[in-house]
N, C-alpha and C positions, 0 to 999 in steps of 0.2 A: 504494500500500500504506500502511495506517495507521501501521504501526510503522516508525520510522526507525532508522538505524544508531546515532544518538546515544542514542535511547531504549534500544536493546538494550545498548549499551555501559554506560550509566548503571546499568542493572539489575545488571550484573556488578560494578560498583564499580571497574572497571579503567581505567587511563589509556589514552589513545589508543595509545600505544606498546605497552603490554601486550596490549591488545585486538587490535592488528594482528599481534603475534607469535602470539597464540592461533590466529588464522585464517590466518596466513601471507600477510598482505596488507600492502603498503607503507603506512607511516604516512601518507604524503602522500595516498593514496587515502581513508583514513579522514577526514583533515582536509577534503579536498575534498567528500566526501559530507556531512559534518556542517555545513559552511559553505554548502552549496547550490550550489557551483560545478559539480558534476557529480552525477549520480544513480547510486546503487548499483543493479545489476541486481536485479529482483524475485526471481529465483531465488536470488540470494545472500542476500538478507534472509530469505527463507523457510528456507533451509538454516541460517542462523545462529539463527533463532528455534527451529527444531527441535532443533539441537544444544544450545543453551543450556537449553531446556526439559528435555531428557533429563538434562543435567548437574545442573540444580537439583533435579530429582526424585530423582536418585541421592544427592545431598548430603542432602536432607531425609530420605530413607530411612535413610541411615547415622546421621544425627543422632537420628532417632526410635528406631532400634534400640539406640543407646547408652543412651537413657533407660530402656528396658525392662529392661536388665540390672541 
């Protein structure tokens, strides 16, 4: 998969610890995935991408609606 956990995390601007809390994943797993010691399951990356995409779209929608008022 082209997208990595690190790329997803960096898009959010979250630390490894906060990103881990957001998804309920141990920080050590995030660290291992980012450092290439182990690989995150493809289904998990896909789920994270989808959830983050929806969250960002919702945030942009709220931001845009504030401007219109």
